[in-house]
C-alpha positions in Angstrom: 0.0 0.0 0.0 2.9 2.4 0.8 4.3 1.7 -2.7 0.9 2.4 -4.3 0.5 5.7 -2.4 4.0 6.8 -3.5 3.1 5.9 -7.1 -0.1 8.0 -6.9 1.7 10.9 -5.5 4.3 10.7 -8.3 1.5 10.6 -10.9 -0.3 13.4 -9.3 2.7 15.7 -9.2 3.6 15.0 -12.8 0.1 15.5 -14.3 -0.9 18.5 -12.1 2.3 20.1 -13.5 1.2 19.2 -17.1 -2.3 20.5 -16.5 -1.1 23.8 -14.9 2.1 24.7 -16.8 0.1 25.1 -20.0 -1.6 28.2 -18.5 1.5 29.9 -17.4 1.9 33.2 -19.3 5.0 34.8 -20.7 6.0 36.1 -17.2 6.3 32.9 -15.1 5.3 33.3 -11.4 7.7 32.5 -8.6 8.4 28.8 -8.2 6.3 28.5 -5.0 3.2 29.7 -6.9 3.1 26.7 -9.2 0.2 24.3 -8.3 2.4 21.2 -8.7 5.0 22.6 -6.3 2.3 23.3 -3.7 0.9 19.8 -4.2 4.3 18.3 -3.4 4.4 20.4 -0.2 0.9 19.0 0.7 2.2 15.5 0.0 5.0 16.1 2.4 2.8 17.5 5.1 0.2 14.7 4.6 2.9 12.0 4.8 4.1 13.5 8.1 0.5 13.5 9.5 0.0 9.9 8.3 3.2 8.9 10.2 1.9 10.8 13.3 -1.4 9.0 13.1 0.5 5.7 13.1 2.1 6.6 16.4 -1.2 6.6 18.3 -3.2 3.4 18.8 -6.5 3.7 16.9 -8.4 2.6 20.0 -7.2 5.7 21.8 -8.2 7.9 18.9 -11.7 6.3 18.9 -12.2 7.5 22.5 -12.1 11.1 21.1 -14.3 10.3 18.2 -17.3 12.2 19.6 -15.2 15.3 20.1 -13.7 15.1 16.6 -17.1 14.5 15.1 -18.8 17.5 16.7 -15.8 19.8 16.0 -16.2 18.8 12.3 -19.9 19.5 12.4 -19.2 23.0 13.9 -16.8 23.7 11.1 -19.4 22.6 8.6 -21.8 25.1 10.2 -19.1 27.8 10.3 -18.4 27.5 6.6 -22.0 28.4 5.8 -21.5 31.7 7.7 -17.9 32.7 7.1 -17.0 30.5 4.2 -15.5 31.9 1.0 -18.1 32.3 -1.8 -17.1 31.3 -5.3 -18.7 32.5 -8.6 -21.4 29.8 -8.6 -22.5 30.7 -5.0 -21.0 27.8 -3.2 -19.5 28.2 0.3 -17.2 25.3 0.7 -13.9 26.8 2.0 -12.7 28.7 5.1 -10.1 31.3 4.1 -7.0 30.9 6.3 -4.9 33.5 4.5 -2.2 31.6 2.5 -4.5 28.6 1.9 -8.1 27.5 2.1 -9.5 24.8 4.3 -12.4 22.6 3.2 -14.2 21.2 6.3 -16.2 18.6 4.3 -13.0 16.6 3.8 -12.3 16.5 7.6 -15.9 15.7 8.3 -15.6 12.5 6.2 -12.8 11.1 8.4 -14.5 12.3 11.6 -17.7 10.6 10.5 -15.9 7.3 9.7 -14.2 7.3 13.1 -17.4 8.2 15.0 -19.6 5.6 13.3 -16.9 2.9 13.6 -16.7 3.5 17.4 -20.5 3.6 17.7 -21.1 0.4 15.8 -18.4 -1.6 17.6 -20.9 -2.5 20.3 -22.1 -6.0 21.0 -24.0 -7.6 18.0 -27.2 -8.1 19.9 -27.5 -4.3 20.5 -27.2 -3.7 16.7 -30.6 -5.4 16.2 -32.3 -2.5 18.0 -34.0 0.1 15.7 -32.7 3.0 17.7 -29.1 2.0 17.0 -29.9 2.0 13.3 -31.7 5.4 13.6 -28.8 6.9 15.5 -26.3 5.6 12.9 -28.5 7.1 10.2 -28.6 10.4 12.0 -24.8 10.5 12.1 -24.8 10.1 8.3 -27.6 12.6 7.5 -26.3 15.5 9.7 -23.1 16.1 7.7 -25.0 15.2 4.5 -27.5 18.0 5.2 -24.9 20.5 6.2 -22.7 19.9 3.2 -25.7 19.9 0.9 -26.5 23.5 2.1 -23.0 24.7 0.9 -24.0 23.3 -1.8 -21.7 20.4 -2.5 -23.8 17.5 -3.7 -20.8 15.3 -4.6 -19.2 15.4 -1.1 -22.6 15.1 0.6 -23.5 11.9 -1.4 -20.5 10.1 0.0 -21.7 9.9 3.5 -24.9 7.8 3.0 -23.3 4.8 1.1 -20.2 4.8 3.4 -22.5 4.7 6.4 -24.7 1.9 4.9 -21.6 -0.2 4.1 -20.3 0.2 7.6 -23.7 -0.7 9.1 -24.0 -3.8 6.9 -20.5 -5.0 7.9 -21.2 -4.3 11.5 -24.3 -6.5 11.5 -27.2 -4.1 11.4 -30.3 -6.1 10.3 -30.6 -5.9 6.5 -34.3 -5.2 6.6 -33.5 -1.7 8.0 -31.1 -1.1 5.2 -33.4 -2.3 2.5 -36.3 -0.2 3.9 -34.0 2.9 3.9 -32.8 2.2 0.4 -36.4 1.8 -0.8 -37.3 5.1 0.7 -34.2 6.8 -0.9 -35.1 5.3 -4.3 -38.6 6.6 -4.1 -37.4 10.1 -3.1 -34.9 10.2 -5.9 -37.5 9.1 -8.4 -39.9 11.9 -7.2 -37.1 14.5 -7.3 -36.3 13.5 -10.9 -39.9 13.7 -11.9 -40.2 17.1 -10.2 -37.1 18.4 -12.0 -37.9 17.3 -15.5 -41.7 17.2 -15.6 -43.2 19.5 -13.0 -44.2 23.1 -13.8 -41.5 25.7 -12.9 -43.4 27.0 -9.8 -43.5 23.5 -8.3 -39.9 22.5 -9.0 -37.2 22.1 -6.3 -35.1 25.2 -5.7 -31.8 23.8 -7.0 -28.9 26.0 -8.1 -29.2 26.6 -11.9 -25.8 24.9 -12.5 -27.0 21.8 -10.5 -30.2 21.5 -12.6 -28.3 21.9 -15.8 -25.7 19.2 -14.8 -28.5 16.8 -14.1 -30.3 17.6 -17.4 -27.0 17.1 -19.3 -26.4 13.8 -17.6 -29.8 12.5 -18.4 -29.7 13.9 -22.0 -32.6 16.2 -21.5 -32.9 18.9 -24.1 -32.9 22.5 -22.8 -35.3 23.6 -25.6 -38.8 24.3 -24.2 -41.9 23.1 -26.0 -43.3 25.6 -28.5 -40.1 27.7 -28.3 -39.5 30.5 -30.7 -36.3 30.5 -32.8 -34.7 33.0 -30.5 -35.5 30.9 -27.4 -34.4 27.7 -29.2 -31.0 29.2 -30.1 -30.5 30.5 -26.5 -31.4 27.1 -25.1 -29.0 25.3 -27.4 -26.2 27.7 -26.4 -26.9 27.0 -22.7 -26.8 23.3 -23.3 -23.5 23.5 -25.1 -22.1 25.6 -22.3 -23.4 23.2 -19.6 -22.1 20.1 -21.4 -18.8 21.6 -22.5 -16.7 20.2 -19.6 -18.1 16.7 -20.0 -17.8 16.6 -23.7 -14.2 17.8 -23.6 -13.3 15.3 -20.9 -14.7 12.5 -23.0 -12.7 13.7 -26.0 -9.6 13.9 -23.8 -10.0 10.3 -22.6 -10.9 8.9 -26.0 -8.1 10.7 -27.9 -5.3 9.2 -25.7 -5.4 5.9 -27.5 -3.3 3.0 -26.2 -0.2 4.8 -24.9 -1.2 8.5 -25.0 0.2 11.6 -26.6 3.0 12.1 -24.1 3.5 14.2 -21.0 2.5 17.8 -21.6 1.6 16.9 -25.2 -2.2 16.6 -24.7 -3.8 19.0 -27.1 -7.1 19.1 -25.2 -5.3 20.3 -22.2 -2.6 22.5 -23.7 -5.0 24.3 -26.0 -7.6 24.9 -23.2 -10.4 22.8 -24.6 -10.4 21.0 -21.3 -11.1 24.0 -19.1 -7.9 25.0 -17.3 -9.8 26.0 -14.2 -10.8 22.3 -13.6 -8.2 20.3 -15.5 -5.9 20.0 -12.5 -8.6 19.0 -10.0 -12.0 17.7 -11.0 -10.8 16.4 -14.4 -7.2 15.4 -13.7 -8.1 11.8 -14.8 -8.9 13.2 -18.3 -5.4 14.8 -18.5 -3.8 11.5 -17.4 -5.9 9.5 -19.9 -5.1 11.8 -22.8 -1.3 12.0 -22.2 -0.7 8.4 -21.0 -3.5 6.6 -22.8 -5.2 3.4 -21.8 -2.0 2.0 -20.3 -1.6 5.0 -18.0 -5.2 4.9 -17.0 -4.9 1.2 -16.1 -1.8 1.9 -14.0 -3.8 4.5 -12.1 -6.7 2.1 -11.5 -4.2 -0.6 -10.5 -2.6 1.6 -7.9 -6.1 2.4 -6.4 -6.9 -1.3 -6.5 -3.8 -2.2 -4.5 -4.8 0.3 -1.8 -8.4 -0.8 -1.7 -7.7 -4.5 -1.6 -5.0 -4.0 1.0 -7.5 -2.1 3.1 -10.0 -5.0 2.8 -7.3 -7.4 3.9 -6.5 -5.2 6.9 -10.2 -5.2 7.8 -10.3 -8.9 7.5 -7.2 -9.4 9.8 -8.3 -6.8 12.4 -8.6 -8.4 15.9 -11.5 -6.3 17.0 -14.7 -4.8 15.6 -13.5 -1.3 15.9 -10.5 -1.9 13.7 -12.6 -3.8 11.2 -15.2 -1.1 10.9 -12.7 1.7 10.7 -10.8 0.0 7.9 -14.1 -0.8 6.0 -15.1 2.9 6.4 -11.8 4.2 5.0 -12.0 1.7 2.0 -15.6 2.7 1.3 -14.7 6.3 1.4 -11.8 5.9 -1.0 -13.8 3.8 -3.3 -16.6 6.3 -3.4 -14.2 9.1 -4.4 -12.5 7.1 -7.1 -15.8 5.8 -8.6 -17.6 9.1 -8.6 -14.7 11.2 -9.9 -13.5 8.8 -12.7 -17.2 8.1 -13.5 -17.9 11.8 -14.1 -14.8 12.0 -16.4 -16.3 9.3 -18.6 -20.0 10.3 -18.1 -20.8 7.4 -16.0 -21.9 9.7 -13.1 -23.1 13.3 -13.0 -20.4 16.0 -12.7 -19.7 16.8 -9.1 -16.9 18.6 -7.3 -15.5 15.5 -5.6 -11.7 15.1 -5.8 -9.7 12.1 -7.0 -7.6 11.0 -4.0 -4.0 12.2 -4.2 -4.3 13.0 -7.9 -6.6 16.1 -7.8 -5.0 19.3 -6.7 -6.1 20.5 -3.3 -4.4 20.6 0.1 -7.3 19.5 2.4 -8.1 16.6 0.2 -4.5 15.4 0.1 -4.0 15.7 3.8 -7.2 13.8 4.6 -6.5 11.1 2.1 -3.1 10.4 3.6 -4.4 10.5 7.1 -7.0 7.9 6.0 -4.1 5.8 4.6 -2.3 6.3 8.0 -5.4 5.0 9.8 -5.2 1.8 7.7 -1.6 1.3 8.6 -2.4 2.0 12.2 -5.0 -0.8 12.4 -2.4 -3.2 11.0 0.3 -2.0 13.3 -1.7 -2.2 16.5 -3.9 -5.3 15.8 -1.9 -7.4 18.3 -1.9 -4.7 21.1 
């Protein structure tokens, strides 16, 4: 797993450089302003934190899980009040001067630690409905707070991770199926409301969120009985809304077997793949274009090593706490990898969820490496 982590960090540094150096103007900034240099610094800090995490028995950390969880919830509440607002109206970051902190990434780790500690009780207690409801509440609280930012991608991670942990812990499956049935019904009603209900009855989604869903489901923006002017405007809006996805698909497909070469990707270099997102949300498209199918498989293989090693650690854990904590980390990593790569190839809707260790971003890198440190911790202290 350590080898796979090092491999991902090497790939991340190289292709963030490729994605960002293309936008450097005639006057180059100071070396410390380059995104790939910053990313390497975050890798170093994250590695230090991962080592520090390994120095403390995970059972001792679990005793502080309630405190860590509620601190994370307070930070999620604070970001709604004092968070930095971006152009599309989302408040996801707290400005700390030289860098920005994203509380939702910390909340994911705090949630996994809290739920693992809570579910590590005797199996007979897990059959009680109140235990399931309490576990569900732990999932839905951060889900709701992050949804208010709004950050649908990060919010959606909490529910499946929580359900996987509950299933492994031994919560009766009838509770899980009933909840999934209710979620499926709600999602169906939301989709009907978005696409078929009159405007005055529709949910108050952000315009960009509605457009992303319409693009994903292939719904035309052109209203019925539209005039030529309205039709042209709607077609323009559709092209704008689907631009990132279309360019990401072209980038992935044009890489061929072995790619065009590092920093030789035309989609990236010429700006067709938007430079504002090429180094974070769509970094996989850059990798696929420049290293091709072979490079993409290498990336997937590195993630597979980490995920299967995490499953092995969960299977070898000597207590329920270690098992559930490892399962939560694996489910969290898998959710990020599946959703991010899925949106690059139009398998999932476009969301702002990062690809662990490859997408540019300090908070994401730190939390990803801390999560990896937790897995190592469980293995190190399984006999103590």
